[in-house]
DSSP file (Angstrom, degrees, kcal/mol; ACC not computed):
  #  RESIDUE AA STRUCTURE BP1 BP2  ACC     N-H-->O    O-->H-N    N-H-->O    O-->H-N    TCO  KAPPA ALPHA  PHI   PSI    X-CA   Y-CA   Z-CA
    1    1 A M              0   0    0      0, 0.0    47,-0.1     0, 0.0    48,-0.0   0.000 360.0 360.0 360.0 130.4  -11.9  -18.2   -5.4
    2    2 A P        -     0   0    0      0, 0.0    45,-2.8     0, 0.0     2,-0.3  -0.348 360.0-175.9 -64.2 147.1   -8.6  -17.8   -3.4
    3    3 A S  E     -A   46   0A   0     43,-0.3    74,-2.5    45,-0.0     2,-0.3  -0.975  16.3-154.2-145.5 159.9   -7.5  -14.2   -3.1
    4    4 A F  E     -AB  45  76A   0     41,-2.6    41,-3.2    -2,-0.3     2,-0.5  -0.937  12.4-137.9-131.0 151.6   -4.6  -12.2   -1.8
    5    5 A V  E     -AB  44  75A   0     70,-3.6    70,-2.4    -2,-0.3     2,-0.5  -0.958  14.5-166.1-111.7 130.2   -4.2   -8.6   -0.6
    6    6 A V  E     -AB  43  74A   0     37,-2.9    37,-2.7    -2,-0.5     2,-0.5  -0.972   3.1-164.5-115.5 118.6   -1.1   -6.6   -1.6
    7    7 A N  E     -AB  42  73A   0     66,-2.1    66,-2.0    -2,-0.5     2,-0.5  -0.906   4.8-167.3-103.0 128.3   -0.5   -3.4    0.3
    8    8 A V  E     +AB  41  72A   0     33,-2.9    33,-2.7    -2,-0.5     2,-0.3  -0.969  11.5 170.5-119.7 127.6    2.0   -1.0   -1.2
    9    9 A M  E     -AB  40  71A   0     62,-2.8    62,-3.0    -2,-0.5    31,-0.1  -0.956  38.8-101.7-133.3 151.2    3.4    2.0    0.7
   10   10 A L  E     - B   0  70A   0     29,-0.6    60,-0.3    -2,-0.3     6,-0.1  -0.442  52.3 -97.3 -63.1 146.1    6.2    4.5    0.1
   11   11 A K    >   -     0   0    0     58,-2.9     3,-2.2     1,-0.1    -1,-0.1  -0.346  36.8-109.7 -61.6 149.2    9.3    3.6    2.1
   12   12 A P  T 3  S+     0   0    0      0, 0.0    -1,-0.1     0, 0.0     4,-0.1   0.806 117.5  54.6 -55.1 -32.2    9.5    5.6    5.4
   13   13 A E  T 3  S+     0   0    0      2,-0.1     2,-0.5    56,-0.0    -2,-0.1   0.541  89.5  93.0 -81.6  -4.8   12.4    7.8    4.2
   14   14 A I  S <  S-     0   0    0     -3,-2.2     2,-0.1    55,-0.2    -4,-0.1  -0.778  83.4-118.0 -92.2 127.4   10.5    8.8    1.0
   15   15 A H        -     0   0    0     -2,-0.5    -4,-0.1     1,-0.1    -2,-0.1  -0.377  21.5-152.7 -63.7 139.2    8.5   12.1    1.4
   16   16 A D     >  +     0   0    0      1,-0.2     4,-2.1    21,-0.1     5,-0.2  -0.808  18.0 175.8-118.4  86.7    4.7   11.6    0.9
   17   17 A P  H  > S+     0   0    0      0, 0.0     4,-2.2     0, 0.0    -1,-0.2   0.843  82.5  54.1 -64.0 -32.6    3.2   14.9   -0.5
   18   18 A Q  H  > S+     0   0    0      2,-0.2     4,-2.2     1,-0.2     5,-0.2   0.919 108.4  49.3 -65.8 -41.1   -0.3   13.2   -0.8
   19   19 A G  H  > S+     0   0    0      1,-0.2     4,-2.6     2,-0.2    -1,-0.2   0.907 110.0  51.6 -61.9 -41.9   -0.2   12.2    2.8
   20   20 A D  H  X S+     0   0    0     -4,-2.1     4,-2.3     1,-0.2    -1,-0.2   0.908 109.5  49.7 -60.3 -42.5    0.8   15.7    3.8
   21   21 A A  H  X S+     0   0    0     -4,-2.2     4,-2.2     2,-0.2    -1,-0.2   0.885 111.2  49.0 -65.3 -38.8   -2.1   17.1    1.9
   22   22 A I  H  X S+     0   0    0     -4,-2.2     4,-2.3     2,-0.2    -2,-0.2   0.917 110.7  50.0 -66.4 -43.5   -4.5   14.7    3.5
   23   23 A A  H  X S+     0   0    0     -4,-2.6     4,-1.9     1,-0.2    -2,-0.2   0.909 110.6  50.4 -61.0 -42.0   -3.2   15.5    7.0
   24   24 A S  H  X S+     0   0    0     -4,-2.3     4,-2.1     1,-0.2    -1,-0.2   0.909 109.6  50.3 -61.9 -43.1   -3.6   19.2    6.2
   25   25 A A  H  X S+     0   0    0     -4,-2.2     4,-1.8     1,-0.2    -1,-0.2   0.878 106.1  56.6 -63.5 -37.6   -7.2   18.6    5.1
   26   26 A C  H  <>S+     0   0    0     -4,-2.3     5,-2.5     1,-0.2    -1,-0.2   0.926 107.0  49.1 -59.1 -43.8   -7.9   16.7    8.3
   27   27 A H  H ><5S+     0   0    0     -4,-1.9     3,-1.5     1,-0.2    -2,-0.2   0.923 110.4  49.9 -62.5 -44.0   -6.8   19.8   10.3
   28   28 A R  H 3<5S+     0   0    0     -4,-2.1    -1,-0.2     1,-0.3    -2,-0.2   0.801 108.0  55.1 -64.8 -27.7   -9.0   22.1    8.3
   29   29 A L  T 3<5S-     0   0    0     -4,-1.8    -1,-0.3    -5,-0.2    -2,-0.2   0.358 128.8 -93.6 -88.7   6.2  -11.9   19.7    8.8
   30   30 A G  T < 5S+     0   0    0     -3,-1.5    -3,-0.2    -4,-0.2    -2,-0.1   0.737  91.7 118.1  93.0  23.6  -11.6   19.8   12.6
   31   31 A F    > < +     0   0    0     -5,-2.5     3,-1.6    -6,-0.2    -3,-0.1  -0.592  24.1 159.0-117.0  68.7   -9.3   16.8   13.3
   32   32 A P  T 3   +     0   0    0      0, 0.0    -1,-0.1     0, 0.0    -5,-0.1   0.686  64.1  73.1 -67.2 -16.7   -6.3   18.5   14.8
   33   33 A Q  T 3   +     0   0    0     -3,-0.1     2,-0.7    -7,-0.1    -6,-0.0   0.600  68.0 106.1 -75.2 -10.1   -5.2   15.3   16.5
   34   34 A V    <   -     0   0    0     -3,-1.6     3,-0.1     1,-0.2    -7,-0.1  -0.608  47.0-178.9 -72.6 114.0   -4.1   13.8   13.2
   35   35 A A        -     0   0    0     -2,-0.7     2,-0.3     1,-0.3    -1,-0.2   0.879  59.5 -19.8 -84.2 -40.8   -0.3   14.0   13.4
   36   36 A S        -     0   0    0    -13,-0.0     2,-0.4     2,-0.0    -1,-0.3  -0.986  52.7-146.5-162.7 162.1    0.6   12.6    9.9
   37   37 A V        -     0   0    0     -2,-0.3     2,-0.5   -21,-0.1   -14,-0.2  -0.999   2.7-161.8-136.4 137.6   -0.8   10.5    7.1
   38   38 A R        -     0   0    0     -2,-0.4     2,-0.3   -19,-0.1    -2,-0.0  -0.990  17.2-148.9-116.9 126.8    1.0    8.1    4.7
   39   39 A Q        +     0   0    0     -2,-0.5   -29,-0.6   -23,-0.0     2,-0.2  -0.741  26.3 157.9 -97.4 142.2   -1.0    7.3    1.5
   40   40 A G  E     -A    9   0A   0     -2,-0.3     2,-0.4   -31,-0.1   -31,-0.2  -0.748  34.8-101.2-145.3-167.5   -0.7    3.9   -0.2
   41   41 A K  E     -A    8   0A   0    -33,-2.7   -33,-2.9    -2,-0.2     2,-0.4  -0.952  19.8-159.6-127.3 146.5   -2.3    1.4   -2.6
   42   42 A R  E     -A    7   0A   0     -2,-0.4     2,-0.4   -35,-0.2   -35,-0.2  -0.995   7.8-171.0-127.8 128.5   -4.2   -1.8   -1.9
   43   43 A F  E     -A    6   0A   0    -37,-2.7   -37,-2.9    -2,-0.4     2,-0.6  -0.962  10.1-158.5-118.1 135.0   -4.7   -4.5   -4.4
   44   44 A V  E     -A    5   0A   0     -2,-0.4     2,-0.6   -39,-0.2   -39,-0.2  -0.969  15.7-167.4-111.7 119.2   -7.0   -7.5   -4.1
   45   45 A I  E     -A    4   0A   0    -41,-3.2   -41,-2.6    -2,-0.6     2,-0.4  -0.930   6.0-161.6-114.1 119.4   -5.9  -10.3   -6.4
   46   46 A E  E     -A    3   0A   0     -2,-0.6     2,-0.4   -43,-0.2   -43,-0.3  -0.826   9.8-156.6 -96.5 136.8   -8.1  -13.3   -7.1
   47   47 A V        -     0   0    0    -45,-2.8     4,-0.1    -2,-0.4    -2,-0.0  -0.891  16.9-145.0-115.7 146.3   -6.5  -16.4   -8.5
   48   48 A S  S    S+     0   0    0     -2,-0.4    -1,-0.1   -47,-0.1   -45,-0.0   0.603  87.8  21.3 -85.6 -12.5   -8.2  -19.1  -10.5
   49   49 A E  S    S-     0   0    0    -47,-0.1    -1,-0.1   -48,-0.0     0, 0.0  -0.958 107.2 -64.6-147.1 163.0   -6.0  -21.8   -9.1
   50   50 A P        +     0   0    0      0, 0.0     2,-0.3     0, 0.0    -2,-0.1  -0.170  54.5 175.9 -54.0 138.1   -3.9  -22.2   -5.9
   51   51 A A        -     0   0    0     -4,-0.1     2,-0.1    -3,-0.0    -4,-0.1  -0.989  26.1-119.6-142.0 146.9   -0.9  -19.8   -5.8
   52   52 A S     >  -     0   0    0     -2,-0.3     4,-1.9     1,-0.1     5,-0.2  -0.476  22.6-118.5 -85.1 157.8    1.7  -19.2   -3.0
   53   53 A E  H  > S+     0   0    0      1,-0.2     4,-2.5     2,-0.2     5,-0.2   0.870 116.8  58.4 -59.1 -35.7    2.2  -15.9   -1.3
   54   54 A Q  H  > S+     0   0    0      1,-0.2     4,-2.0     2,-0.2    -1,-0.2   0.907 104.5  49.4 -61.6 -41.8    5.8  -16.0   -2.7
   55   55 A R  H  > S+     0   0    0      2,-0.2     4,-1.7     1,-0.2    -1,-0.2   0.903 111.9  47.7 -65.7 -41.1    4.4  -16.2   -6.2
   56   56 A I  H  X S+     0   0    0     -4,-1.9     4,-2.6     1,-0.2    -1,-0.2   0.862 108.6  55.6 -67.6 -34.9    2.1  -13.2   -5.6
   57   57 A A  H  X S+     0   0    0     -4,-2.5     4,-2.6     2,-0.2    -2,-0.2   0.882 104.7  53.2 -63.8 -37.5    5.1  -11.3   -4.0
   58   58 A E  H  X S+     0   0    0     -4,-2.0     4,-1.8     2,-0.2    -1,-0.2   0.916 109.7  48.3 -61.9 -42.0    7.0  -11.9   -7.2
   59   59 A L  H  X>S+     0   0    0     -4,-1.7     4,-2.6     1,-0.2     5,-0.8   0.931 111.9  49.3 -61.1 -46.4    4.1  -10.3   -9.1
   60   60 A A  I  X>S+     0   0    0     -4,-2.6     5,-2.3     1,-0.2     4,-0.5   0.905 110.6  50.1 -61.9 -41.7    4.0   -7.4   -6.7
   61   61 A A  I  <5S+     0   0    0     -4,-2.6    -1,-0.2     1,-0.2    -2,-0.2   0.853 118.6  38.3 -66.1 -34.3    7.7   -6.8   -7.0
   62   62 A E  I  <5S+     0   0    0     -4,-1.8    -2,-0.2    -5,-0.2    -1,-0.2   0.801 135.8   9.1 -86.9 -29.8    7.6   -6.8  -10.8
   63   63 A L  I  <5S+     0   0    0     -4,-2.6    -3,-0.2    -5,-0.2    -2,-0.1   0.766 124.1  42.7-122.7 -39.8    4.3   -5.0  -11.5
   64   64 A L  I  <<S+     0   0    0     -5,-0.8     2,-0.4    -4,-0.5    -3,-0.2   0.764 107.8  43.4 -93.0 -26.4    2.6   -3.4   -8.5
   65   65 A A      < -     0   0    0     -5,-2.3    -1,-0.1     5,-0.1     7,-0.1  -0.911  66.3-134.9-125.0 148.3    5.4   -1.7   -6.6
   66   66 A N    >>  -     0   0    0     -2,-0.4     4,-3.0     1,-0.1     3,-1.2  -0.884  20.4-157.1 -96.4 105.0    8.5    0.4   -7.4
   67   67 A P  T 34 S+     0   0    0      0, 0.0    -1,-0.1     0, 0.0    -5,-0.0   0.660  85.8  65.1 -63.2 -15.2   11.2   -1.3   -5.3
   68   68 A V  T 34 S+     0   0    0      1,-0.1     3,-0.0    -3,-0.0    -2,-0.0   0.897 125.4   8.2 -71.3 -39.7   13.3    1.9   -5.3
   69   69 A I  T <4 S+     0   0    0     -3,-1.2   -58,-2.9   -59,-0.0     2,-0.3   0.498 122.4  61.3-121.5  -7.3   10.7    4.0   -3.4
   70   70 A E  E  <  -B   10   0A   0     -4,-3.0     2,-0.3   -60,-0.3   -60,-0.2  -0.880  52.3-161.4-126.4 155.0    8.0    1.5   -2.2
   71   71 A E  E     -B    9   0A   0    -62,-3.0   -62,-2.8    -2,-0.3     2,-0.3  -0.908  15.4-164.4-125.4 159.2    7.7   -1.5   -0.1
   72   72 A F  E     -B    8   0A   0     -2,-0.3     2,-0.3   -64,-0.2   -64,-0.2  -0.938  11.9-154.5-141.8 161.7    4.9   -4.0   -0.1
   73   73 A S  E     -B    7   0A   0    -66,-2.0   -66,-2.1    -2,-0.3     2,-0.4  -0.980  10.1-149.9-134.9 151.1    3.3   -6.8    1.9
   74   74 A V  E     +B    6   0A   0     -2,-0.3   -68,-0.2   -68,-0.2   -17,-0.1  -0.975  20.1 168.4-123.2 132.3    1.2   -9.8    0.8
   75   75 A H  E     -B    5   0A   0    -70,-2.4   -70,-3.6    -2,-0.4     2,-0.1  -0.993  40.2-103.8-140.7 146.2   -1.5  -11.5    2.9
   76   76 A P  E      B    4   0A   0      0, 0.0   -72,-0.3     0, 0.0   -23,-0.0  -0.448 360.0 360.0 -62.7 143.8   -4.2  -14.0    2.1
   77   77 A A              0   0    0    -74,-2.5   -73,-0.2   -32,-0.2   -33,-0.0   0.456 360.0 360.0 -85.1 360.0   -7.6  -12.3    1.9
């Protein structure tokens, strides 16, 4: 079955408190070299018939990402 991967991340100018918390935990766990972390979402979408990346991007824009604060990318899996 064909599938696509959609990665959704906060836009660079949007503060990421979850990423900050993860970076802080890395330091406490003995990984001081971690400078920063950005947290995101990954979706794997299987389609039952051929679909274009553009069509999956339309789905991502309408359902998976908030275009005000997030950006996304679509790739074949």
